[in-house]
N, C-alpha and C positions, 0 to 999 in steps of 0.2 A: 640678719632679721629683716624681717618686711616691715615696710612704710605702711602705718597705718591713714588711709586716706577718708575722712569725715564724709558719709554722701547724705545731704540733707533732703528726704522729701515731703512731699505735701498734701498727699492723697494718693490715689491712684485713678489716673485719666487727662484728658487734655483739659477737660472743660471744668473740672471740680477739683485738680491736686495736679501732683507729679504725671507731665507727660512721658508715656509708659514705654515710647521704644527710648527716649532721650535716657532715661531713668536709666533701663538694659543695657544701651552702649557703653555709657558712662561704668557700668560695673562690670561689663568686659574688658573694656579698656584700663582700666584697673587692672584687673587680674593678668591681663596678658602684657602687663607692665611690672609683674612681678611685686605687684604691692595687696592690700589687705584694704578692704571697704569695710568702712565702719556707717551703717545705716543708722540711722537717726529722726524724727520727727517730733512734732509736738502732741501734746496730747489734748484734742481741744475739736471741737465739730466743726464740720463742714456743711453748706448747702449742696445737697445735692441736685446734681446735671444729668437729664435721661441723655447717655451719649447717642443712642440711636437718634431720637428726635432732638437732639438738642436743647432743649427746654428744660426748668427747674421742675423738680416731682414735689416739691414741698417738703422735702423729710431731709433728716440729718443723719448726716455719717461720723464715725470719728477719724480726725488725719492720722493718727498713730493706728490703728486699727484697720484701716486700708491701706496705706505705707507698707505694713506687713506684710501685704498680698504678693507686693513688688521684690521683699527682702526673704520672702519663704520665710517668714515669722523670725529670721536673726535682727531683729532691729530694739534700739530703745530709745525711751524717751528722752528726746532730746534735753529735756530739766538735769540730767543727771552727767550730763557730758561736757567735760573741761576740754580746754586747750593745749593743756598739758601731756593729755593722752593722743593727740594727733600730731602726725606731721603735714597733714593739709586736708583742707576741705574746700568739698566741689558740692554746686547746687544746678539739678537740673530743672528744665524749665517745668512749662507746663502752667494753666492760670493759676493752680493752686500755690504758686510762688509770687503771684501779684496779688490774690487775694486771700489765702490762710496764714502764710507766713509773713505778710504785711498788705495793706489795702492799698498798694499803689495803683491798682486796674481804677478804682476811685477815685483817688487822691493826690495821685500824680507824686510832684516834688512834696505834696503837705503829707505823705505816707507814716501810718504810725507802725511799729514793727512788733512783731511778736514777743514781746519781753526775751524767751531766751534763744530766740534766733539772735535777736540782738546783741545781747552778752555776751554768745560766744564766737559770731561774728567778729563781736569789738577785743574779745581776748585775742583772736587769732591776728586780728591786724596789731594789735600791740606788741603779741610777738612775732611780727612779720614772719609769719608763718604762710603759705602759699594760698591762693584763694582760685577756687574756679568759680565761673557760672556760665551759662547754658539757656540760649533763649532768650526769653523775656528776665531770668532769673537775675542779670546783671542790672538790671533798675531795682529792685531788693539792695545789691552791695553798694547802688548810689546813694537810695536812700538812708541806709545807714553810716557808709563812711565818708560821704561826701563835702560834708561842711568839717571834718577833722583830715582828710586826705587827699579829696581831689582827684579820685582814682579815675584815670581812662580807660574804657568798657566801651563794648558793641553790642547793640540787639540786632546788627544788620546795616539797614537803611530807610527803617521808618521814621517818619521826618518828625511826627507825634511824641513816638517814645523819647527821641533824642533831645524835643526840646524839654520835658520834662526830666529827662536824666540832667541835661545841664543847668536847670534850676535847681539843683539839690547843692551843685558846686561841683560835680564831676564833669567830664569833660565825654562825649559822647565821641566815636569813631567809626566814619562807615568801613563795614567789612564783609566783604563775598561770604557765600555758604560755606563755602570747604576752607577760610582761612579760620585767623582768630586773632586776636589782638593781646599783646602782652603790657602789661605795665609792671615793667621791672623793677621802677623804684617800689611800688607798693606791693609786689608779687602777684599780681591779679592779671589771671588770664580767663576771656573772655571768648565765646564764639558764636554765632546765631542761631545755629540748625535752625529748629522749623519754624523760626522769625521768617526765614529765607527758603528752607528746603521746598521741594517739589516733589524729592520722595526720600526713602529711608537711607539710600547711600550718600545721598549730600549731607544729611543730618550726619550719618556716621562718621565721616570722614573730615569735618570740622571737631566732631567731640573727640574722634581719634588721638588728633594733633592736640586736643588744650588739655584734655587728660596728661598724656604725655608730659609736654611742657610741665603743669603744676607737679605731676611727681617729680622730674627733673631738678625743679627746682625746690624740692622736699629735701 
C-alpha cells in the first residue's frame, strides 16, 4: 500500500498562495518515490495579487478553489482531514504559507494560525509523523510547534526570518539551496527552495531530497 503524504496548499501563485513550481515539484517527487499525494487547503478567502504587476487587485479569491488548480481538482478541505489518514505531511512555500495559512508575514513570532492548519499540524507532531516544509513554510511550522517542540528548521540564510523563527522557541539553521535540514528528534525536514534558488533546477534538487527524506521517515 502506498504511503499517503498530505500536501497543504495555500492558493495558486507565489505572491498570494502556493509557489507553483514548489508545489508541482513536491507532487512529482512524491509520485517518483511511489507514494500518494493527498492535497488539501483551507476553505477561506485570500487577497488577490496581480502576478504580472506584483500589486494587489482589490479582489478576493478562495484558497481551496485556487489550490484546486494545482491539484487538478483532486483536493480536500483541510477541515475534514485527520492525522490518522496520513503517513506524513508537506507544506510547499509561497507567500500564501505565511499570509493565508498563518500571518507570520506580518506578525512574525506572534503569528496566529488558521485553526484547521494548526490542528492538523499539532496532530501530526503528537503522532510523531514526519513533517516537511519548503521555502517560507518552515516559519509556519515554527509558529505552531516552537514552544512545545523547539524544532530545528531552515529557510536558507535570511537573517530577519531567522530571528523571528528563533523567537518562536524554534531554532533556525542556515542551509544551502540544494540541501536540507533534518530534525530527527521531531521528524521535521525543511529546505530553502525559492528563499534562495535562482532557478527551478536549484529549487528542485532541495525539494526532491526533502520529499524523499520525509517519505523514508514515514
